[in-house]
Backbone bond lengths (Angstrom), bond angles and torsions (degrees), N, CA, C in turn:
res aa  C-N    CA-C-N  psi(-1)  N-CA   C-N-CA  omega(-1)  CA-C   N-CA-C  phi
1 X - - - 1.443 - - 1.525 107.01 -
2 X 1.314 114.75 132.45 1.454 120.14 -179.58 1.512 111.57 -105.24
3 X 1.317 114.90 -153.40 1.455 121.34 -177.23 1.527 110.91 -69.01
4 X 1.318 114.97 150.36 1.457 121.11 177.89 1.516 109.47 -126.34
5 X 1.321 116.18 148.31 1.457 123.17 171.73 1.521 107.26 -121.93
6 X 1.317 117.12 -170.24 1.461 120.52 178.26 1.526 111.88 -68.67
7 X 1.353 117.62 -19.52 1.470 119.21 -176.43 1.529 114.46 -131.77
8 X 1.342 117.59 8.47 1.466 118.51 -179.33 1.529 112.14 -150.37
9 X 1.340 114.86 157.36 1.464 122.72 175.02 1.528 106.91 -136.31
10 X 1.327 116.21 128.10 1.462 121.54 176.91 1.522 109.12 -89.66
11 X 1.328 116.06 134.10 1.458 122.28 -177.21 1.518 109.91 -127.24
12 X 1.316 116.40 150.23 1.464 121.20 172.16 1.520 108.21 -150.27
13 X 1.339 115.71 156.77 1.460 120.57 -179.32 1.513 108.77 -149.10
14 X 1.317 116.41 164.06 1.460 121.70 179.13 1.524 109.88 -76.29
15 X 1.324 115.46 144.85 1.463 120.93 178.22 1.528 109.87 -67.23
16 X 1.323 115.79 141.52 1.461 121.69 175.77 1.525 108.29 -95.85
17 X 1.309 116.27 136.41 1.462 121.32 -179.31 1.528 110.72 -60.32
18 X 1.322 117.20 125.81 1.455 122.52 177.81 1.519 114.93 82.16
19 X 1.318 117.61 0.11 1.466 120.91 -178.62 1.523 110.23 -74.04
20 X 1.318 116.01 138.58 1.460 121.82 175.70 1.524 111.34 -105.31
21 X 1.316 117.40 -7.51 1.458 122.27 178.52 1.512 110.88 -176.16
22 X 1.313 114.79 178.38 1.466 120.57 -176.62 1.520 109.83 -141.89
23 X 1.315 116.06 153.06 1.459 123.05 170.51 1.518 107.13 -116.68
24 X 1.314 115.55 140.48 1.458 121.74 179.74 1.523 108.85 -115.72
25 X 1.332 115.50 134.51 1.451 121.69 -179.11 1.523 110.29 -119.44
26 X 1.335 115.29 131.59 1.466 121.22 175.27 1.519 107.49 -113.28
27 X 1.323 116.54 122.08 1.469 122.28 -179.69 1.536 110.85 50.58
28 X 1.332 116.31 37.65 1.450 122.09 175.74 1.513 116.00 88.03
29 X 1.344 117.82 -7.30 1.469 121.01 -179.20 1.531 109.60 -108.94
30 X 1.327 115.34 136.72 1.466 120.74 -179.28 1.528 110.05 -64.44
31 X 1.333 115.92 132.89 1.462 122.54 -176.85 1.528 111.38 -89.88
32 X 1.308 117.56 -43.81 1.464 122.60 -173.05 1.525 112.09 -90.72
33 X 1.349 115.26 142.92 1.464 120.33 178.22 1.527 110.35 -78.70
34 X 1.328 116.63 -45.61 1.457 121.93 177.98 1.518 109.54 -113.31
35 X 1.306 116.36 167.41 1.474 120.47 -178.34 1.526 110.95 -60.25
36 X 1.321 115.93 137.08 1.461 121.74 174.26 1.525 107.66 -83.40
37 X 1.329 116.98 132.61 1.464 119.54 -178.95 1.516 112.27 -99.56
38 X 1.328 117.68 -14.13 1.467 121.80 178.37 1.527 109.40 -98.89
39 X 1.310 115.73 166.61 1.470 120.83 178.15 1.529 111.10 -102.48
40 X 1.323 115.31 28.37 1.462 121.34 176.37 1.519 108.29 -146.86
41 X 1.324 115.91 148.57 1.455 120.86 -178.08 1.518 107.44 -157.68
42 X 1.333 116.91 139.89 1.457 121.24 173.32 1.518 108.10 -108.56
43 X 1.326 115.29 116.10 1.462 122.23 -179.96 1.523 107.43 -84.52
44 X 1.326 117.70 120.07 1.458 122.31 -175.52 1.525 111.52 -116.61
45 X 1.323 115.33 172.77 1.457 121.23 178.92 1.517 113.59 74.14
46 X 1.321 116.62 25.30 1.464 121.62 -177.29 1.530 111.12 -89.35
47 X 1.309 116.66 162.50 1.462 122.61 177.37 1.529 109.99 -81.02
48 X 1.321 116.67 143.27 1.465 121.97 178.81 1.521 111.30 -66.37
49 X 1.324 115.61 148.63 1.469 123.28 175.95 1.527 112.45 52.95
50 X 1.328 115.91 46.16 1.460 121.52 -177.88 1.521 109.92 -130.14
51 X 1.328 116.69 142.26 1.458 122.28 178.68 1.530 109.56 -94.88
52 X 1.337 115.31 139.76 1.469 121.64 179.48 1.523 109.56 -130.44
53 X 1.333 115.78 150.63 1.461 122.28 177.47 1.524 107.82 -112.33
54 X 1.351 116.79 136.06 1.463 121.42 -177.58 1.519 111.66 -126.52
55 X 1.346 114.73 144.34 1.463 122.79 172.85 1.527 107.27 -139.06
56 X 1.319 116.25 152.25 1.458 121.23 179.06 1.529 108.53 -128.28
57 X 1.338 115.60 149.79 1.461 121.25 173.62 1.522 108.01 -128.90
58 X 1.321 115.87 153.71 1.468 121.58 178.08 1.518 109.72 -99.84
59 X 1.321 115.84 148.02 1.459 122.13 177.24 1.522 108.67 -115.54
60 X 1.315 116.83 131.47 1.475 122.27 176.89 1.518 108.64 -148.38
61 X 1.324 116.12 126.29 1.471 121.69 179.64 1.526 112.25 53.49
62 X 1.337 115.85 38.67 1.457 119.97 177.66 1.511 115.05 76.66
63 X 1.328 117.29 5.92 1.464 121.58 -178.82 1.527 108.73 -111.46
64 X 1.331 115.75 134.73 1.467 121.12 179.23 1.526 109.66 -97.60
65 X 1.332 115.96 133.23 1.466 120.96 178.42 1.524 110.18 -74.14
66 X 1.311 115.10 173.67 1.460 119.94 172.32 1.530 108.20 -66.50
67 X 1.302 116.16 159.50 1.465 120.43 -179.83 1.532 110.59 -74.05
68 X 1.308 115.37 146.32 1.462 121.07 176.71 1.525 109.83 -68.53
69 X 1.311 115.86 172.29 1.461 120.18 171.25 1.522 108.00 -63.47
70 X 1.311 116.81 147.53 1.464 121.52 -178.24 1.526 110.90 -75.99
71 X 1.320 115.10 143.58 1.460 122.28 169.84 1.521 107.02 -122.79
72 X 1.307 116.51 150.33 1.463 120.67 -178.20 1.513 110.50 -114.98
73 X 1.299 114.66 147.42 1.458 121.42 175.87 1.509 108.96 -147.15
74 X 1.316 116.35 156.89 1.465 121.27 -178.89 1.511 110.45 -129.59
75 X 1.316 114.99 144.69 1.455 119.77 172.44 1.527 108.37 -79.49
76 X 1.312 115.96 159.06 1.460 120.72 178.56 1.526 109.27 -80.48
77 X 1.311 115.90 170.15 1.467 119.70 -179.98 1.515 111.50 -74.90
78 X 1.320 116.95 -24.65 1.450 120.21 -176.86 1.517 112.70 81.84
79 X 1.327 117.36 -0.98 1.463 121.21 -178.53 1.528 109.70 -79.40
80 X 1.316 116.65 133.69 1.462 122.30 177.91 1.521 107.95 -112.02
81 X 1.325 116.27 124.23 1.462 122.11 -179.56 1.533 110.41 -65.83
82 X 1.340 116.11 139.31 1.464 121.64 174.53 1.520 108.60 -132.34
83 X 1.321 116.23 147.47 1.465 121.58 178.86 1.526 109.39 -119.91
84 X 1.332 115.44 140.78 1.459 121.66 -179.62 1.519 109.00 -132.47
85 X 1.338 116.17 130.93 1.463 121.76 175.00 1.519 107.96 -107.19
86 X 1.325 115.99 125.17 1.462 121.51 -178.98 1.527 108.44 -160.54
87 X 1.321 115.29 173.98 1.465 118.73 174.83 1.523 108.35 -68.83
88 X 1.316 115.34 155.35 1.464 118.77 178.68 1.523 110.99 -60.22
89 X 1.318 116.61 -35.87 1.464 121.23 176.59 1.534 109.94 -60.52
90 X 1.338 117.55 -46.12 1.468 121.62 -179.17 1.535 111.20 -64.81
91 X 1.339 117.18 -37.92 1.472 120.23 177.34 1.527 110.81 -60.38
92 X 1.322 116.95 -43.11 1.465 120.67 179.57 1.524 109.64 -65.60
93 X 1.328 117.10 -45.39 1.465 120.64 -179.40 1.532 112.01 -61.57
94 X 1.349 117.07 -33.35 1.465 121.86 -178.87 1.529 112.89 -84.12
95 X 1.347 117.77 -5.77 1.454 120.65 177.98 1.517 114.63 87.08
96 X 1.334 117.28 10.54 1.466 120.17 177.42 1.529 111.47 -85.76
97 X 1.335 116.10 -16.65 1.467 122.08 -177.50 1.526 108.57 -147.48
98 X 1.313 115.09 170.76 1.458 121.54 174.49 1.524 107.64 -134.73
99 X 1.327 117.82 166.98 1.462 118.95 -179.79 1.519 110.81 -119.12
100 X 1.315 113.71 148.27 1.456 121.19 179.38 1.520 108.37 -156.36
101 X 1.313 117.05 129.09 1.463 121.66 177.33 1.519 113.33 59.57
102 X 1.321 117.76 30.99 1.458 121.49 178.16 1.522 114.09 85.47
103 X 1.323 117.57 2.05 1.466 121.43 -179.37 1.531 110.27 -115.73
104 X 1.319 115.05 153.87 1.464 121.35 173.88 1.525 107.56 -97.08
105 X 1.319 116.12 135.11 1.454 121.84 -178.86 1.528 109.16 -125.42
106 X 1.322 117.01 132.22 1.463 121.52 -179.24 1.518 109.75 -65.09
107 X 1.328 117.32 132.09 1.473 121.02 178.30 1.523 109.76 -64.15
108 X 1.299 116.32 138.54 1.462 122.12 179.41 1.512 111.73 92.79
109 X 1.330 116.81 -65.11 1.474 120.36 -177.46 1.525 112.37 -83.15
110 X 1.316 117.17 -21.27 1.473 123.62 -176.31 1.521 113.22 59.14
111 X 1.330 117.69 24.36 1.461 120.23 177.25 1.530 109.40 -68.68
112 X 1.326 115.92 137.96 1.463 122.01 -179.45 1.527 109.43 -76.49
113 X 1.324 116.69 118.85 1.465 122.94 -177.59 1.526 112.06 -93.65
114 X 1.305 117.88 -6.14 1.461 121.13 -176.82 1.521 109.83 110.31
115 X 1.328 115.61 -166.41 1.458 120.57 -175.36 1.524 112.38 -63.13
116 X 1.313 114.75 145.45 1.460 122.05 178.63 1.524 108.20 -86.20
117 X 1.332 115.44 88.96 1.470 120.78 175.68 1.525 109.44 -160.12
118 X 1.316 116.14 -178.37 1.474 120.41 -177.15 1.527 112.08 -85.25
119 X 1.325 119.24 -6.31 1.463 121.71 -177.31 1.525 113.30 -89.40
120 X 1.320 117.94 -21.88 1.457 121.78 178.74 1.532 108.67 -95.09
121 X 1.326 115.33 128.39 1.464 121.54 -179.19 1.520 109.11 -115.30
122 X 1.331 115.51 138.39 1.461 121.39 179.62 1.521 109.74 -136.54
123 X 1.331 115.03 155.58 1.458 120.80 170.37 1.516 107.08 -106.43
124 X 1.335 116.06 125.45 1.455 121.47 177.51 1.522 108.98 -115.40
125 X 1.328 116.06 134.37 1.462 121.94 176.45 1.517 107.99 -108.20
126 X 1.333 116.15 127.53 1.462 120.65 175.79 1.515 107.25 -89.44
127 X 1.341 116.65 109.06 1.462 122.01 -175.58 1.523 113.42 -98.03
128 X 1.327 116.71 -11.31 1.473 123.11 176.50 1.520 106.51 -160.94
129 X 1.289 116.89 171.29 1.453 120.10 178.95 1.526 110.34 -57.59
130 X 1.315 116.74 125.33 1.468 124.11 179.07 1.528 113.87 57.61
131 X 1.347 117.22 28.15 1.468 120.92 179.35 1.529 109.00 -131.48
132 X 1.336 116.24 119.65 1.463 122.67 -176.15 1.525 109.99 -123.54
133 X 1.321 115.30 145.78 1.460 121.92 174.50 1.522 108.17 -127.77
134 X 1.317 116.60 155.14 1.456 120.79 175.63 1.517 108.66 -74.49
135 X 1.325 117.04 130.16 1.460 121.94 178.09 1.510 111.29 116.06
136 X 1.314 114.91 -171.30 1.464 121.62 -178.18 1.520 111.42 -90.49
137 X 1.321 115.09 171.63 1.468 120.27 179.63 1.519 110.73 -62.02
138 X 1.332 116.16 139.91 1.482 119.02 178.69 1.520 111.65 -69.34
């Protein structure tokens, strides 16, 4: 299993002796229309944050071998962390935080950022959709 992005997974396998091509299967369905001649393939057009199972077969003299053992791979979420420094009041107004009992709390993590006013400044990092932590991106 090679590198993965939000929409692709890179795959490679060892060459089979006497093979003239290969078929690749994702979740039991054949991926390639014609025989693959290389021992590497990048599967594209995949859904983000999803797990896939892959098997490969060898082709020789028009005969397809049994499928290999399955390997699993997952695409990434595609989410890129961002950090914002602003007053606690501005964070609440922008939807990165909420206030309760006079304090600003980061949305998702509920970390206490200090008093809810324009004098307290915090840096919030968005590490997932609607999830913020105090500090910079990890």
